[in-house]
Chimera marker file (.cmm) of the C-alpha trace (Angstrom):
<marker_set name="trace">
<marker id="1" x="31.507" y="66.813" z="-14.378" r="1" g="1" b="0" radius="0.5"/>
<marker id="2" x="32.957" y="67.263" z="-10.903" r="1" g="1" b="0" radius="0.5"/>
<marker id="3" x="33.469" y="64.238" z="-8.648" r="1" g="1" b="0" radius="0.5"/>
<marker id="4" x="32.860" y="64.108" z="-4.907" r="1" g="1" b="0" radius="0.5"/>
<marker id="5" x="36.608" y="64.717" z="-4.487" r="1" g="1" b="0" radius="0.5"/>
<marker id="6" x="36.056" y="68.127" z="-6.176" r="1" g="1" b="0" radius="0.5"/>
<marker id="7" x="38.196" y="67.088" z="-9.132" r="1" g="1" b="0" radius="0.5"/>
<marker id="8" x="36.722" y="67.576" z="-12.598" r="1" g="1" b="0" radius="0.5"/>
<marker id="9" x="36.408" y="64.648" z="-14.998" r="1" g="1" b="0" radius="0.5"/>
<marker id="10" x="35.514" y="64.231" z="-18.646" r="1" g="1" b="0" radius="0.5"/>
<marker id="11" x="33.450" y="61.135" z="-19.549" r="1" g="1" b="0" radius="0.5"/>
<marker id="12" x="33.752" y="59.669" z="-23.040" r="1" g="1" b="0" radius="0.5"/>
<marker id="13" x="31.768" y="56.863" z="-24.630" r="1" g="1" b="0" radius="0.5"/>
<marker id="14" x="33.725" y="55.169" z="-27.419" r="1" g="1" b="0" radius="0.5"/>
<marker id="15" x="32.772" y="52.112" z="-29.454" r="1" g="1" b="0" radius="0.5"/>
<marker id="16" x="35.229" y="49.974" z="-27.484" r="1" g="1" b="0" radius="0.5"/>
<marker id="17" x="35.208" y="51.441" z="-23.988" r="1" g="1" b="0" radius="0.5"/>
<marker id="18" x="33.961" y="53.977" z="-21.469" r="1" g="1" b="0" radius="0.5"/>
<marker id="19" x="36.686" y="56.410" z="-20.423" r="1" g="1" b="0" radius="0.5"/>
<marker id="20" x="37.009" y="58.878" z="-17.572" r="1" g="1" b="0" radius="0.5"/>
<marker id="21" x="39.684" y="61.560" z="-17.973" r="1" g="1" b="0" radius="0.5"/>
<marker id="22" x="40.742" y="63.360" z="-14.757" r="1" g="1" b="0" radius="0.5"/>
<marker id="23" x="41.369" y="67.068" z="-15.316" r="1" g="1" b="0" radius="0.5"/>
<marker id="24" x="44.449" y="68.551" z="-13.644" r="1" g="1" b="0" radius="0.5"/>
<marker id="25" x="43.521" y="72.113" z="-12.634" r="1" g="1" b="0" radius="0.5"/>
<marker id="26" x="47.088" y="72.989" z="-11.646" r="1" g="1" b="0" radius="0.5"/>
<marker id="27" x="48.611" y="72.316" z="-15.070" r="1" g="1" b="0" radius="0.5"/>
<marker id="28" x="45.316" y="72.746" z="-16.967" r="1" g="1" b="0" radius="0.5"/>
<marker id="29" x="45.820" y="69.399" z="-18.679" r="1" g="1" b="0" radius="0.5"/>
<marker id="30" x="43.903" y="66.149" z="-18.927" r="1" g="1" b="0" radius="0.5"/>
<marker id="31" x="45.525" y="63.159" z="-17.233" r="1" g="1" b="0" radius="0.5"/>
<marker id="32" x="45.618" y="59.566" z="-18.523" r="1" g="1" b="0" radius="0.5"/>
<marker id="33" x="42.149" y="58.012" z="-18.650" r="1" g="1" b="0" radius="0.5"/>
<marker id="34" x="40.565" y="55.242" z="-16.643" r="1" g="1" b="0" radius="0.5"/>
<marker id="35" x="38.645" y="52.847" z="-18.855" r="1" g="1" b="0" radius="0.5"/>
<marker id="36" x="36.461" y="49.765" z="-18.903" r="1" g="1" b="0" radius="0.5"/>
<marker id="37" x="34.981" y="47.839" z="-21.823" r="1" g="1" b="0" radius="0.5"/>
<marker id="38" x="31.884" y="49.387" z="-23.370" r="1" g="1" b="0" radius="0.5"/>
<marker id="39" x="28.903" y="47.151" z="-22.628" r="1" g="1" b="0" radius="0.5"/>
<marker id="40" x="27.039" y="48.454" z="-25.683" r="1" g="1" b="0" radius="0.5"/>
<marker id="41" x="29.170" y="46.185" z="-27.909" r="1" g="1" b="0" radius="0.5"/>
<marker id="42" x="29.862" y="48.728" z="-30.592" r="1" g="1" b="0" radius="0.5"/>
<marker id="43" x="26.546" y="50.593" z="-30.621" r="1" g="1" b="0" radius="0.5"/>
<marker id="44" x="26.370" y="54.352" z="-30.294" r="1" g="1" b="0" radius="0.5"/>
<marker id="45" x="24.831" y="55.451" z="-27.015" r="1" g="1" b="0" radius="0.5"/>
<marker id="46" x="21.411" y="57.010" z="-26.865" r="1" g="1" b="0" radius="0.5"/>
<marker id="47" x="22.847" y="59.095" z="-24.024" r="1" g="1" b="0" radius="0.5"/>
<marker id="48" x="25.643" y="59.161" z="-21.473" r="1" g="1" b="0" radius="0.5"/>
<marker id="49" x="24.690" y="60.858" z="-18.215" r="1" g="1" b="0" radius="0.5"/>
<marker id="50" x="26.457" y="61.094" z="-14.873" r="1" g="1" b="0" radius="0.5"/>
<marker id="51" x="25.882" y="61.940" z="-11.254" r="1" g="1" b="0" radius="0.5"/>
<marker id="52" x="27.879" y="61.865" z="-8.013" r="1" g="1" b="0" radius="0.5"/>
<marker id="53" x="26.741" y="60.007" z="-4.904" r="1" g="1" b="0" radius="0.5"/>
<marker id="54" x="28.922" y="59.762" z="-1.806" r="1" g="1" b="0" radius="0.5"/>
<marker id="55" x="32.469" y="59.006" z="-3.032" r="1" g="1" b="0" radius="0.5"/>
<marker id="56" x="31.284" y="57.448" z="-6.293" r="1" g="1" b="0" radius="0.5"/>
<marker id="57" x="30.591" y="58.752" z="-9.749" r="1" g="1" b="0" radius="0.5"/>
<marker id="58" x="27.924" y="56.918" z="-11.749" r="1" g="1" b="0" radius="0.5"/>
<marker id="59" x="27.742" y="56.956" z="-15.539" r="1" g="1" b="0" radius="0.5"/>
<marker id="60" x="24.425" y="55.939" z="-17.042" r="1" g="1" b="0" radius="0.5"/>
<marker id="61" x="24.624" y="54.888" z="-20.680" r="1" g="1" b="0" radius="0.5"/>
<marker id="62" x="21.635" y="54.251" z="-22.900" r="1" g="1" b="0" radius="0.5"/>
<marker id="63" x="22.241" y="51.887" z="-25.785" r="1" g="1" b="0" radius="0.5"/>
<marker id="64" x="20.174" y="49.998" z="-28.336" r="1" g="1" b="0" radius="0.5"/>
<marker id="65" x="16.571" y="51.129" z="-27.920" r="1" g="1" b="0" radius="0.5"/>
<marker id="66" x="15.732" y="49.967" z="-24.412" r="1" g="1" b="0" radius="0.5"/>
<marker id="67" x="18.947" y="48.954" z="-22.655" r="1" g="1" b="0" radius="0.5"/>
<marker id="68" x="20.767" y="50.966" z="-19.994" r="1" g="1" b="0" radius="0.5"/>
<marker id="69" x="24.206" y="50.310" z="-18.498" r="1" g="1" b="0" radius="0.5"/>
<marker id="70" x="25.480" y="51.740" z="-15.205" r="1" g="1" b="0" radius="0.5"/>
<marker id="71" x="29.213" y="52.241" z="-14.618" r="1" g="1" b="0" radius="0.5"/>
<marker id="72" x="30.470" y="52.987" z="-11.104" r="1" g="1" b="0" radius="0.5"/>
<marker id="73" x="33.650" y="55.035" z="-10.706" r="1" g="1" b="0" radius="0.5"/>
<marker id="74" x="35.195" y="54.892" z="-7.235" r="1" g="1" b="0" radius="0.5"/>
<marker id="75" x="36.800" y="58.288" z="-6.633" r="1" g="1" b="0" radius="0.5"/>
<marker id="76" x="39.310" y="57.360" z="-3.945" r="1" g="1" b="0" radius="0.5"/>
<marker id="77" x="43.024" y="58.196" z="-3.884" r="1" g="1" b="0" radius="0.5"/>
<marker id="78" x="43.432" y="55.915" z="-6.885" r="1" g="1" b="0" radius="0.5"/>
<marker id="79" x="40.174" y="56.125" z="-8.886" r="1" g="1" b="0" radius="0.5"/>
<marker id="80" x="38.768" y="52.892" z="-10.351" r="1" g="1" b="0" radius="0.5"/>
<marker id="81" x="36.072" y="52.502" z="-13.021" r="1" g="1" b="0" radius="0.5"/>
<marker id="82" x="34.100" y="49.296" z="-12.618" r="1" g="1" b="0" radius="0.5"/>
<marker id="83" x="32.597" y="47.266" z="-15.495" r="1" g="1" b="0" radius="0.5"/>
<marker id="84" x="29.116" y="48.261" z="-16.583" r="1" g="1" b="0" radius="0.5"/>
<marker id="85" x="25.978" y="46.577" z="-15.283" r="1" g="1" b="0" radius="0.5"/>
<marker id="86" x="23.245" y="46.140" z="-17.901" r="1" g="1" b="0" radius="0.5"/>
<marker id="87" x="19.559" y="46.737" z="-17.237" r="1" g="1" b="0" radius="0.5"/>
<marker id="88" x="16.900" y="45.701" z="-19.751" r="1" g="1" b="0" radius="0.5"/>
<marker id="89" x="14.001" y="48.164" z="-19.726" r="1" g="1" b="0" radius="0.5"/>
<marker id="90" x="12.124" y="46.640" z="-22.673" r="1" g="1" b="0" radius="0.5"/>
<marker id="91" x="9.166" y="45.881" z="-20.403" r="1" g="1" b="0" radius="0.5"/>
<marker id="92" x="8.804" y="49.609" z="-19.784" r="1" g="1" b="0" radius="0.5"/>
<marker id="93" x="10.158" y="51.369" z="-22.877" r="1" g="1" b="0" radius="0.5"/>
<marker id="94" x="10.127" y="50.719" z="-26.587" r="1" g="1" b="0" radius="0.5"/>
<marker id="95" x="12.498" y="53.656" z="-27.101" r="1" g="1" b="0" radius="0.5"/>
<marker id="96" x="14.659" y="55.491" z="-24.573" r="1" g="1" b="0" radius="0.5"/>
<marker id="97" x="14.989" y="59.132" z="-25.574" r="1" g="1" b="0" radius="0.5"/>
<marker id="98" x="16.861" y="60.824" z="-22.749" r="1" g="1" b="0" radius="0.5"/>
<marker id="99" x="17.562" y="60.709" z="-19.048" r="1" g="1" b="0" radius="0.5"/>
<marker id="100" x="17.978" y="63.017" z="-16.089" r="1" g="1" b="0" radius="0.5"/>
<marker id="101" x="18.896" y="62.421" z="-12.477" r="1" g="1" b="0" radius="0.5"/>
<marker id="102" x="17.665" y="63.847" z="-9.224" r="1" g="1" b="0" radius="0.5"/>
<marker id="103" x="19.483" y="62.732" z="-6.084" r="1" g="1" b="0" radius="0.5"/>
<marker id="104" x="19.673" y="58.923" z="-6.337" r="1" g="1" b="0" radius="0.5"/>
<marker id="105" x="16.931" y="58.457" z="-8.926" r="1" g="1" b="0" radius="0.5"/>
<marker id="106" x="17.127" y="58.066" z="-12.685" r="1" g="1" b="0" radius="0.5"/>
<marker id="107" x="14.259" y="59.357" z="-14.801" r="1" g="1" b="0" radius="0.5"/>
<marker id="108" x="14.042" y="57.985" z="-18.342" r="1" g="1" b="0" radius="0.5"/>
<marker id="109" x="11.838" y="59.488" z="-21.017" r="1" g="1" b="0" radius="0.5"/>
<marker id="110" x="10.588" y="57.113" z="-23.653" r="1" g="1" b="0" radius="0.5"/>
<marker id="111" x="7.558" y="55.733" z="-25.400" r="1" g="1" b="0" radius="0.5"/>
<marker id="112" x="5.512" y="52.612" z="-24.937" r="1" g="1" b="0" radius="0.5"/>
<marker id="113" x="2.725" y="51.797" z="-27.400" r="1" g="1" b="0" radius="0.5"/>
<marker id="114" x="2.898" y="55.362" z="-28.804" r="1" g="1" b="0" radius="0.5"/>
<marker id="115" x="2.080" y="56.832" z="-25.379" r="1" g="1" b="0" radius="0.5"/>
<marker id="116" x="4.429" y="59.192" z="-23.572" r="1" g="1" b="0" radius="0.5"/>
<marker id="117" x="5.959" y="57.569" z="-20.514" r="1" g="1" b="0" radius="0.5"/>
<marker id="118" x="8.355" y="58.568" z="-17.763" r="1" g="1" b="0" radius="0.5"/>
<marker id="119" x="9.914" y="55.956" z="-15.494" r="1" g="1" b="0" radius="0.5"/>
<marker id="120" x="11.685" y="56.546" z="-12.196" r="1" g="1" b="0" radius="0.5"/>
<marker id="121" x="14.414" y="54.087" z="-11.204" r="1" g="1" b="0" radius="0.5"/>
<marker id="122" x="16.953" y="53.755" z="-8.375" r="1" g="1" b="0" radius="0.5"/>
<marker id="123" x="20.593" y="53.817" z="-9.497" r="1" g="1" b="0" radius="0.5"/>
<marker id="124" x="23.360" y="52.073" z="-7.546" r="1" g="1" b="0" radius="0.5"/>
<marker id="125" x="26.477" y="49.945" z="-7.976" r="1" g="1" b="0" radius="0.5"/>
<marker id="126" x="24.432" y="46.903" z="-8.977" r="1" g="1" b="0" radius="0.5"/>
<marker id="127" x="22.622" y="48.728" z="-11.778" r="1" g="1" b="0" radius="0.5"/>
<marker id="128" x="19.189" y="50.212" z="-12.093" r="1" g="1" b="0" radius="0.5"/>
<marker id="129" x="16.054" y="48.948" z="-10.362" r="1" g="1" b="0" radius="0.5"/>
<link id1="1" id2="2" r="1" g="1" b="0" radius="0.2"/>
<link id1="2" id2="3" r="1" g="1" b="0" radius="0.2"/>
<link id1="3" id2="4" r="1" g="1" b="0" radius="0.2"/>
<link id1="4" id2="5" r="1" g="1" b="0" radius="0.2"/>
<link id1="5" id2="6" r="1" g="1" b="0" radius="0.2"/>
<link id1="6" id2="7" r="1" g="1" b="0" radius="0.2"/>
<link id1="7" id2="8" r="1" g="1" b="0" radius="0.2"/>
<link id1="8" id2="9" r="1" g="1" b="0" radius="0.2"/>
<link id1="9" id2="10" r="1" g="1" b="0" radius="0.2"/>
<link id1="10" id2="11" r="1" g="1" b="0" radius="0.2"/>
<link id1="11" id2="12" r="1" g="1" b="0" radius="0.2"/>
<link id1="12" id2="13" r="1" g="1" b="0" radius="0.2"/>
<link id1="13" id2="14" r="1" g="1" b="0" radius="0.2"/>
<link id1="14" id2="15" r="1" g="1" b="0" radius="0.2"/>
<link id1="15" id2="16" r="1" g="1" b="0" radius="0.2"/>
<link id1="16" id2="17" r="1" g="1" b="0" radius="0.2"/>
<link id1="17" id2="18" r="1" g="1" b="0" radius="0.2"/>
<link id1="18" id2="19" r="1" g="1" b="0" radius="0.2"/>
<link id1="19" id2="20" r="1" g="1" b="0" radius="0.2"/>
<link id1="20" id2="21" r="1" g="1" b="0" radius="0.2"/>
<link id1="21" id2="22" r="1" g="1" b="0" radius="0.2"/>
<link id1="22" id2="23" r="1" g="1" b="0" radius="0.2"/>
<link id1="23" id2="24" r="1" g="1" b="0" radius="0.2"/>
<link id1="24" id2="25" r="1" g="1" b="0" radius="0.2"/>
<link id1="25" id2="26" r="1" g="1" b="0" radius="0.2"/>
<link id1="26" id2="27" r="1" g="1" b="0" radius="0.2"/>
<link id1="27" id2="28" r="1" g="1" b="0" radius="0.2"/>
<link id1="28" id2="29" r="1" g="1" b="0" radius="0.2"/>
<link id1="29" id2="30" r="1" g="1" b="0" radius="0.2"/>
<link id1="30" id2="31" r="1" g="1" b="0" radius="0.2"/>
<link id1="31" id2="32" r="1" g="1" b="0" radius="0.2"/>
<link id1="32" id2="33" r="1" g="1" b="0" radius="0.2"/>
<link id1="33" id2="34" r="1" g="1" b="0" radius="0.2"/>
<link id1="34" id2="35" r="1" g="1" b="0" radius="0.2"/>
<link id1="35" id2="36" r="1" g="1" b="0" radius="0.2"/>
<link id1="36" id2="37" r="1" g="1" b="0" radius="0.2"/>
<link id1="37" id2="38" r="1" g="1" b="0" radius="0.2"/>
<link id1="38" id2="39" r="1" g="1" b="0" radius="0.2"/>
<link id1="39" id2="40" r="1" g="1" b="0" radius="0.2"/>
<link id1="40" id2="41" r="1" g="1" b="0" radius="0.2"/>
<link id1="41" id2="42" r="1" g="1" b="0" radius="0.2"/>
<link id1="42" id2="43" r="1" g="1" b="0" radius="0.2"/>
<link id1="43" id2="44" r="1" g="1" b="0" radius="0.2"/>
<link id1="44" id2="45" r="1" g="1" b="0" radius="0.2"/>
<link id1="45" id2="46" r="1" g="1" b="0" radius="0.2"/>
<link id1="46" id2="47" r="1" g="1" b="0" radius="0.2"/>
<link id1="47" id2="48" r="1" g="1" b="0" radius="0.2"/>
<link id1="48" id2="49" r="1" g="1" b="0" radius="0.2"/>
<link id1="49" id2="50" r="1" g="1" b="0" radius="0.2"/>
<link id1="50" id2="51" r="1" g="1" b="0" radius="0.2"/>
<link id1="51" id2="52" r="1" g="1" b="0" radius="0.2"/>
<link id1="52" id2="53" r="1" g="1" b="0" radius="0.2"/>
<link id1="53" id2="54" r="1" g="1" b="0" radius="0.2"/>
<link id1="54" id2="55" r="1" g="1" b="0" radius="0.2"/>
<link id1="55" id2="56" r="1" g="1" b="0" radius="0.2"/>
<link id1="56" id2="57" r="1" g="1" b="0" radius="0.2"/>
<link id1="57" id2="58" r="1" g="1" b="0" radius="0.2"/>
<link id1="58" id2="59" r="1" g="1" b="0" radius="0.2"/>
<link id1="59" id2="60" r="1" g="1" b="0" radius="0.2"/>
<link id1="60" id2="61" r="1" g="1" b="0" radius="0.2"/>
<link id1="61" id2="62" r="1" g="1" b="0" radius="0.2"/>
<link id1="62" id2="63" r="1" g="1" b="0" radius="0.2"/>
<link id1="63" id2="64" r="1" g="1" b="0" radius="0.2"/>
<link id1="64" id2="65" r="1" g="1" b="0" radius="0.2"/>
<link id1="65" id2="66" r="1" g="1" b="0" radius="0.2"/>
<link id1="66" id2="67" r="1" g="1" b="0" radius="0.2"/>
<link id1="67" id2="68" r="1" g="1" b="0" radius="0.2"/>
<link id1="68" id2="69" r="1" g="1" b="0" radius="0.2"/>
<link id1="69" id2="70" r="1" g="1" b="0" radius="0.2"/>
<link id1="70" id2="71" r="1" g="1" b="0" radius="0.2"/>
<link id1="71" id2="72" r="1" g="1" b="0" radius="0.2"/>
<link id1="72" id2="73" r="1" g="1" b="0" radius="0.2"/>
<link id1="73" id2="74" r="1" g="1" b="0" radius="0.2"/>
<link id1="74" id2="75" r="1" g="1" b="0" radius="0.2"/>
<link id1="75" id2="76" r="1" g="1" b="0" radius="0.2"/>
<link id1="76" id2="77" r="1" g="1" b="0" radius="0.2"/>
<link id1="77" id2="78" r="1" g="1" b="0" radius="0.2"/>
<link id1="78" id2="79" r="1" g="1" b="0" radius="0.2"/>
<link id1="79" id2="80" r="1" g="1" b="0" radius="0.2"/>
<link id1="80" id2="81" r="1" g="1" b="0" radius="0.2"/>
<link id1="81" id2="82" r="1" g="1" b="0" radius="0.2"/>
<link id1="82" id2="83" r="1" g="1" b="0" radius="0.2"/>
<link id1="83" id2="84" r="1" g="1" b="0" radius="0.2"/>
<link id1="84" id2="85" r="1" g="1" b="0" radius="0.2"/>
<link id1="85" id2="86" r="1" g="1" b="0" radius="0.2"/>
<link id1="86" id2="87" r="1" g="1" b="0" radius="0.2"/>
<link id1="87" id2="88" r="1" g="1" b="0" radius="0.2"/>
<link id1="88" id2="89" r="1" g="1" b="0" radius="0.2"/>
<link id1="89" id2="90" r="1" g="1" b="0" radius="0.2"/>
<link id1="90" id2="91" r="1" g="1" b="0" radius="0.2"/>
<link id1="91" id2="92" r="1" g="1" b="0" radius="0.2"/>
<link id1="92" id2="93" r="1" g="1" b="0" radius="0.2"/>
<link id1="93" id2="94" r="1" g="1" b="0" radius="0.2"/>
<link id1="94" id2="95" r="1" g="1" b="0" radius="0.2"/>
<link id1="95" id2="96" r="1" g="1" b="0" radius="0.2"/>
<link id1="96" id2="97" r="1" g="1" b="0" radius="0.2"/>
<link id1="97" id2="98" r="1" g="1" b="0" radius="0.2"/>
<link id1="98" id2="99" r="1" g="1" b="0" radius="0.2"/>
<link id1="99" id2="100" r="1" g="1" b="0" radius="0.2"/>
<link id1="100" id2="101" r="1" g="1" b="0" radius="0.2"/>
<link id1="101" id2="102" r="1" g="1" b="0" radius="0.2"/>
<link id1="102" id2="103" r="1" g="1" b="0" radius="0.2"/>
<link id1="103" id2="104" r="1" g="1" b="0" radius="0.2"/>
<link id1="104" id2="105" r="1" g="1" b="0" radius="0.2"/>
<link id1="105" id2="106" r="1" g="1" b="0" radius="0.2"/>
<link id1="106" id2="107" r="1" g="1" b="0" radius="0.2"/>
<link id1="107" id2="108" r="1" g="1" b="0" radius="0.2"/>
<link id1="108" id2="109" r="1" g="1" b="0" radius="0.2"/>
<link id1="109" id2="110" r="1" g="1" b="0" radius="0.2"/>
<link id1="110" id2="111" r="1" g="1" b="0" radius="0.2"/>
<link id1="111" id2="112" r="1" g="1" b="0" radius="0.2"/>
<link id1="112" id2="113" r="1" g="1" b="0" radius="0.2"/>
<link id1="113" id2="114" r="1" g="1" b="0" radius="0.2"/>
<link id1="114" id2="115" r="1" g="1" b="0" radius="0.2"/>
<link id1="115" id2="116" r="1" g="1" b="0" radius="0.2"/>
<link id1="116" id2="117" r="1" g="1" b="0" radius="0.2"/>
<link id1="117" id2="118" r="1" g="1" b="0" radius="0.2"/>
<link id1="118" id2="119" r="1" g="1" b="0" radius="0.2"/>
<link id1="119" id2="120" r="1" g="1" b="0" radius="0.2"/>
<link id1="120" id2="121" r="1" g="1" b="0" radius="0.2"/>
<link id1="121" id2="122" r="1" g="1" b="0" radius="0.2"/>
<link id1="122" id2="123" r="1" g="1" b="0" radius="0.2"/>
<link id1="123" id2="124" r="1" g="1" b="0" radius="0.2"/>
<link id1="124" id2="125" r="1" g="1" b="0" radius="0.2"/>
<link id1="125" id2="126" r="1" g="1" b="0" radius="0.2"/>
<link id1="126" id2="127" r="1" g="1" b="0" radius="0.2"/>
<link id1="127" id2="128" r="1" g="1" b="0" radius="0.2"/>
<link id1="128" id2="129" r="1" g="1" b="0" radius="0.2"/>
</marker_set>
């Protein structure tokens, strides 16, 4: 992924934390990661998706069957990754399958009562609404 500062990053979802590795294009190496605790509490993610808005990078992580966490990465001179904000989508989805973003919206594909369903949500620093 490429941040708003035109620097590439690699996002990694581990059992313990979410990590962002800045890529150094001059030396072609990966710098030390930024990290924050993984809100999924040891569960493998259904997906980890990202998008850039203004000077922020947002990571959207699906975990369990109907939970989504949003992590905001501030891409200033000294980048900072903020703790995840959980959003419970159980009222909409029984299973989250995938996600995609378009501008500042998050589209989640899932099922509800065996019927195909697509939800559109706003994504920001306080989570998903």
